[in-house]
C-alpha positions as CSV (number, residue, x, y, z in Angstrom):
1,M,0.0,0.0,0.0
2,E,1.5,3.3,-1.1
3,L,0.9,6.2,1.3
4,Q,1.1,10.0,1.0
5,L,0.9,12.8,3.4
6,I,-1.0,16.1,2.6
7,E,-0.2,19.1,4.7
8,V,-2.9,21.8,4.5
9,Y,-2.3,25.3,5.9
10,I,-5.8,26.7,6.5
11,P,-7.2,29.9,8.0
12,A,-8.6,29.4,11.6
13,H,-12.2,30.4,10.6
14,R,-12.2,27.7,7.9
15,F,-10.7,25.0,10.1
16,E,-13.8,23.3,11.8
17,R,-15.7,23.1,8.5
18,F,-12.7,21.7,6.7
19,L,-12.4,18.8,9.3
20,D,-16.0,17.9,8.7
21,E,-15.6,18.0,5.0
22,V,-12.5,15.9,4.9
23,E,-14.3,13.1,6.7
24,E,-16.1,12.3,3.5
25,Y,-12.8,11.1,1.9
26,H,-10.7,8.0,2.4
27,V,-8.5,9.3,5.2
28,I,-6.4,6.9,7.2
29,E,-5.3,9.4,9.9
30,K,-5.2,13.1,10.4
31,W,-3.5,15.5,12.9
32,Y,-3.8,19.2,13.3
33,T,-1.8,21.9,15.0
34,Q,-2.4,25.5,15.7
35,I,0.3,27.6,14.0
36,S,-1.0,31.0,15.1
37,E,-4.3,32.6,15.9
38,E,-5.0,33.0,12.2
39,E,-3.8,29.7,10.8
40,Q,-4.1,25.9,11.5
41,L,-2.0,23.1,10.1
42,V,-3.8,19.8,9.2
43,K,-1.8,16.7,8.2
44,I,-3.7,14.0,6.4
45,L,-2.4,10.5,5.8
46,I,-4.0,8.8,2.8
47,E,-3.5,6.1,0.3
48,K,-1.8,7.4,-2.9
49,K,-4.7,6.6,-5.1
50,Y,-7.0,8.8,-3.0
51,A,-4.8,11.8,-2.8
52,E,-6.2,13.4,-5.9
53,E,-9.7,13.5,-4.4
54,I,-8.6,15.8,-1.6
55,L,-6.4,17.9,-3.8
56,D,-9.3,18.3,-6.3
57,F,-11.5,19.3,-3.3
58,L,-9.1,21.9,-2.3
59,E,-8.6,23.2,-5.8
60,V,-12.3,23.5,-6.5
61,N,-14.0,24.4,-3.2
62,D,-11.3,26.6,-1.8
63,R,-10.5,28.5,-4.9
64,G,-10.4,32.2,-4.0
65,Q,-9.8,31.5,-0.3
66,E,-6.8,33.4,1.1
67,N,-3.8,31.7,2.6
68,I,-4.9,28.1,1.9
69,R,-1.8,26.0,0.9
70,A,-1.2,22.3,0.4
71,L,1.9,20.2,0.3
72,L,2.1,16.6,-0.8
73,Y,4.8,14.1,0.4
74,N,5.5,10.5,-0.4
75,I,5.7,8.3,2.7
76,S,8.1,5.4,2.7
77,T,7.3,4.0,6.2
78,Y,4.4,4.4,8.7
79,V,4.2,2.9,12.1
80,P,1.9,1.3,13.1
81,R,1.3,-0.7,9.9
82,V,-1.8,0.3,8.1
83,E,-4.3,-2.6,7.8
84,V,-6.4,-3.1,4.7
85,D,-10.0,-2.4,5.2
86,E,-12.4,-5.3,4.9
87,E,-14.4,-3.5,2.2
88,E,-11.2,-3.2,0.1
89,E,-10.5,-6.9,0.7
90,E,-14.0,-7.7,-0.6
91,E,-13.5,-5.7,-3.8
92,D,-13.4,-7.7,-7.1
93,P,-9.8,-8.8,-7.7
94,E,-10.4,-8.4,-11.5
95,E,-11.4,-4.8,-11.1
96,K,-8.3,-4.1,-9.1
97,Q,-6.1,-5.6,-11.8
98,K,-7.8,-3.4,-14.4
99,E,-7.1,-0.2,-12.5
100,I,-4.0,1.8,-13.4
101,T,-2.5,3.1,-10.1
102,R,-1.0,6.5,-10.7
103,A,0.1,9.6,-8.9
104,S,-2.3,12.5,-8.6
105,R,-2.8,14.9,-11.5
106,H,-1.3,17.7,-9.4
107,E,1.9,15.8,-8.7
108,L,2.2,14.8,-12.4
109,Y,1.6,18.3,-13.5
110,N,4.4,19.6,-11.3
111,V,6.8,17.2,-12.9
112,V,5.6,18.0,-16.4
113,Q,6.2,21.7,-15.9
114,S,9.9,21.1,-15.6
115,S,10.0,18.5,-18.4
116,S,8.4,20.9,-20.8
117,T,11.2,23.5,-20.4
118,S,14.5,23.4,-22.3
119,S,17.0,24.1,-19.5
120,V,20.8,24.3,-19.9
121,N,21.2,20.8,-18.5
122,Y,18.7,19.5,-21.0
123,L,20.5,21.1,-23.9
124,W,23.9,19.8,-22.7
125,M,22.6,16.2,-22.3
126,L,21.1,16.4,-25.7
127,L,24.3,17.6,-27.2
128,L,26.4,14.9,-25.6
129,S,23.9,12.1,-26.4
130,S,23.8,13.3,-30.0
131,V,27.6,13.2,-30.3
132,V,27.7,9.7,-28.7
133,A,24.9,8.4,-30.9
134,T,26.6,9.7,-34.0
135,A,29.9,8.0,-33.0
136,G,28.1,4.8,-32.2
137,I,26.4,4.7,-35.6
138,V,29.6,5.5,-37.4
139,K,31.6,2.9,-35.4
140,D,28.7,0.4,-35.8
141,S,28.6,-0.2,-32.1
142,P,25.3,-1.0,-30.5
143,A,26.8,-0.6,-27.1
144,I,27.7,3.1,-27.8
145,V,24.3,3.8,-29.3
146,I,22.6,2.3,-26.3
147,G,24.8,4.4,-24.1
148,A,23.7,7.5,-25.9
149,M,20.0,6.5,-25.3
150,V,20.7,6.3,-21.5
151,I,21.7,10.0,-21.4
152,A,19.2,11.3,-23.9
153,P,16.5,13.3,-22.1
154,L,13.9,12.9,-24.8
155,I,11.2,11.1,-22.8
156,G,10.4,14.2,-20.7
157,P,9.2,16.7,-23.4
158,F,7.3,14.1,-25.4
159,T,5.5,12.9,-22.3
160,A,4.8,16.5,-21.3
161,L,3.3,17.1,-24.8
162,A,1.0,14.1,-24.5
163,F,0.0,15.2,-21.0
164,A,-0.7,18.7,-22.1
165,A,-2.9,17.5,-25.0
166,T,-4.8,15.3,-22.5
167,L,-5.5,18.2,-20.2
168,G,-6.1,20.8,-23.0
169,D,-3.3,23.0,-21.5
170,Y,-2.3,25.0,-24.6
171,N,0.4,27.0,-22.9
172,L,2.1,23.9,-21.6
173,M,1.6,22.3,-25.1
174,K,3.4,25.2,-26.8
175,R,6.4,24.9,-24.4
176,S,6.5,21.2,-24.8
177,I,6.5,21.4,-28.6
178,L,9.4,23.9,-28.6
179,T,11.3,21.6,-26.2
180,C,10.6,18.6,-28.5
181,L,11.8,20.5,-31.5
182,Y,15.0,21.4,-29.7
183,G,15.4,17.8,-28.8
184,L,15.2,16.8,-32.4
185,A,17.0,19.8,-34.0
186,I,20.2,19.3,-32.0
187,P,20.9,15.7,-33.1
188,V,19.9,16.4,-36.6
189,G,22.1,19.5,-36.7
190,I,25.1,17.6,-35.3
191,A,24.6,14.8,-37.8
192,V,24.3,17.3,-40.7
193,I,27.7,18.7,-39.8
194,F,29.1,15.1,-39.9
195,G,27.4,14.4,-43.2
196,L,29.0,17.5,-44.7
197,L,32.5,16.6,-43.5
198,F,32.6,12.8,-43.8
199,T,31.3,10.1,-46.1
200,L,28.2,8.2,-45.0
201,P,28.9,5.0,-43.0
202,V,27.2,2.7,-45.4
203,N,28.9,-0.3,-44.0
204,S,27.5,0.3,-40.5
205,D,24.6,-2.0,-39.6
206,E,23.4,0.6,-37.1
207,F,23.2,3.1,-40.0
208,L,21.5,0.7,-42.4
209,A,19.0,-0.3,-39.8
210,R,17.5,3.2,-39.9
211,T,17.4,3.2,-43.7
212,N,14.9,0.3,-43.6
213,I,11.4,0.7,-42.3
214,E,8.7,-1.8,-41.6
215,L,5.2,-1.8,-40.0
216,M,6.7,-3.5,-37.0
217,D,8.4,-0.1,-36.2
218,I,5.0,1.3,-35.5
219,V,4.3,-1.5,-33.0
220,V,7.6,-0.8,-31.3
221,A,6.9,2.9,-31.0
222,L,3.4,2.3,-29.6
223,A,4.9,0.0,-27.0
224,A,7.6,2.6,-26.1
225,G,5.1,5.4,-25.8
226,T,2.8,3.2,-23.6
227,A,5.6,2.1,-21.3
228,G,6.9,5.7,-21.0
229,A,3.5,7.1,-20.1
230,M,2.7,4.4,-17.6
231,S,6.1,4.8,-15.9
232,F,5.5,8.5,-15.7
233,A,2.0,8.1,-14.4
234,K,3.1,5.7,-11.7
235,R,6.1,7.9,-10.9
236,V,8.5,5.0,-11.0
237,S,12.0,5.2,-12.5
238,E,11.9,6.3,-16.1
239,A,15.5,5.6,-16.9
240,L,15.1,2.3,-18.6
241,V,11.9,3.2,-20.3
242,G,13.6,6.4,-21.4
243,V,16.1,4.3,-23.3
244,M,13.4,2.6,-25.2
245,V,11.8,6.0,-26.2
246,S,15.2,7.5,-27.1
247,V,16.0,4.4,-29.3
248,A,12.9,5.2,-31.3
249,L,13.8,8.9,-31.7
250,L,17.5,9.7,-31.5
251,P,19.1,7.2,-34.1
252,P,16.6,8.0,-36.9
253,A,17.2,11.7,-36.2
254,V,21.0,11.2,-36.5
255,V,20.7,9.1,-39.7
256,L,18.4,11.7,-41.2
257,G,20.9,14.5,-40.4
258,M,23.8,12.5,-41.9
259,M,21.8,12.1,-45.2
260,L,20.8,15.7,-45.3
261,G,24.4,16.7,-44.8
262,A,25.5,14.4,-47.6
263,L,22.8,15.9,-49.8
264,E,21.2,12.5,-50.2
265,F,17.7,14.0,-50.1
266,Q,15.9,11.1,-51.7
267,Q,17.4,8.5,-49.4
268,A,16.7,10.8,-46.4
269,L,13.0,10.1,-46.9
270,T,13.1,6.7,-45.2
271,P,14.6,7.9,-41.8
272,L,12.3,10.9,-42.0
273,I,9.3,8.6,-42.3
274,L,10.7,6.4,-39.5
275,L,11.1,9.4,-37.2
276,M,7.6,10.8,-37.9
277,V,6.1,7.3,-37.3
278,N,7.9,6.9,-34.0
279,I,6.9,10.4,-32.8
280,S,3.2,10.0,-33.8
281,A,3.0,6.5,-32.3
282,I,4.6,7.5,-29.0
283,L,2.3,10.5,-28.6
284,F,-0.8,8.5,-29.6
285,S,-0.1,5.7,-27.0
286,A,0.8,8.2,-24.3
287,I,-2.4,10.2,-24.8
288,V,-4.4,7.0,-24.6
289,V,-2.7,5.9,-21.4
290,F,-3.3,9.3,-19.7
291,W,-6.9,9.4,-20.9
292,T,-7.8,5.9,-19.7
293,S,-6.1,6.4,-16.3
294,G,-8.5,9.2,-15.6
295,I,-6.3,12.3,-15.9
296,E,-8.6,15.3,-16.5
297,P,-9.4,18.7,-15.0
298,V,-12.1,19.1,-12.3
299,N,-13.9,22.3,-13.6
300,W,-16.6,21.7,-16.2
301,S,-15.3,24.3,-18.6
302,E,-11.8,22.9,-18.4
303,I,-13.1,19.4,-18.9
304,Q,-14.8,20.4,-22.1
305,V,-11.5,22.0,-23.4
306,A,-9.6,18.9,-22.4
307,H,-12.1,16.6,-24.1
308,T,-11.8,18.6,-27.3
309,S,-8.0,18.8,-27.1
310,K,-7.4,15.1,-26.6
311,T,-10.0,14.1,-29.2
312,Y,-8.4,16.3,-31.9
313,A,-4.9,15.2,-30.8
314,L,-5.8,11.5,-31.2
315,I,-7.5,12.1,-34.5
316,F,-4.4,14.0,-35.8
317,V,-1.7,11.6,-34.7
318,S,-3.7,8.5,-35.7
319,S,-4.3,10.0,-39.1
320,V,-0.5,10.7,-39.4
321,I,0.2,7.1,-38.4
322,I,-2.2,5.7,-41.0
323,I,-0.8,7.9,-43.8
324,L,2.8,6.9,-42.9
325,A,1.8,3.2,-42.6
326,V,0.5,3.4,-46.2
327,M,3.7,5.0,-47.3
328,I,5.7,2.2,-45.6
329,I,3.7,-0.4,-47.5
330,I,4.3,1.5,-50.7
331,I,8.0,1.7,-50.0
332,Q,8.2,-2.0,-49.2
333,F,6.5,-3.1,-52.4
């Protein structure tokens, strides 16, 4: 059982009513302390899957109230051990298996905010991973290419873009798109410089692998996007999943840049299609994961915007996937 602690700093005149209202939620334990004559601190221990309920309650019902603040903490240990309620034990096991346990929307949004911004660290990691990936493709070394995937920070902005499309947050979407473009422009640019200065590594299997495209590449990209979105939603380590997402994005971008630098525009069509397929499939699967896991705003007007946003986003990326799939079939035959 994953536990979280919510600290709520609330005005004294709102305190008694808040204690009554919070009883309606799945609270394990609560404590409260008077900070001053004007403010009370309430600590609420809750299962992780129920944290979003209280945070939504604070966001909607206390909007406009002054000096109401909430902090969310992950709890690694709690003594005494929390026993599972009998009602939870009687729940249908099949229903529990179908449920995607995830962090609260508020916690995920906070992480996405930083992932959607191109910081100096992000640009440096992109630069280094692009150089390493280019070297790995030239040397035909899978180990070096995989090493580049480990340090490539591409999972963050693409996950942020899918998350923004799910919520209908257009400002976040714009920032994420710019960061994604940076994430692709840097490896393409470095590879273009290589293509201008050196001959193409046509004897490299790593290079040739990105000049061939199959329908199976769509399946791989869908799996990568699904795994990336689920790891993000559950707030588990994204390092290994990030490798899978980067494998789908970074090497095709590098090969595309090499061909553009060598002025092989016709041959560059294949890695371009591969890159577009992978981007579209990753975004499609990530949006579906976020949608089915119940991530949405709480206000009616924002819900309508989010529904429109994710619907159009899914239609757009699925249309792109279908068009590119037809192109792949034409290229193969």
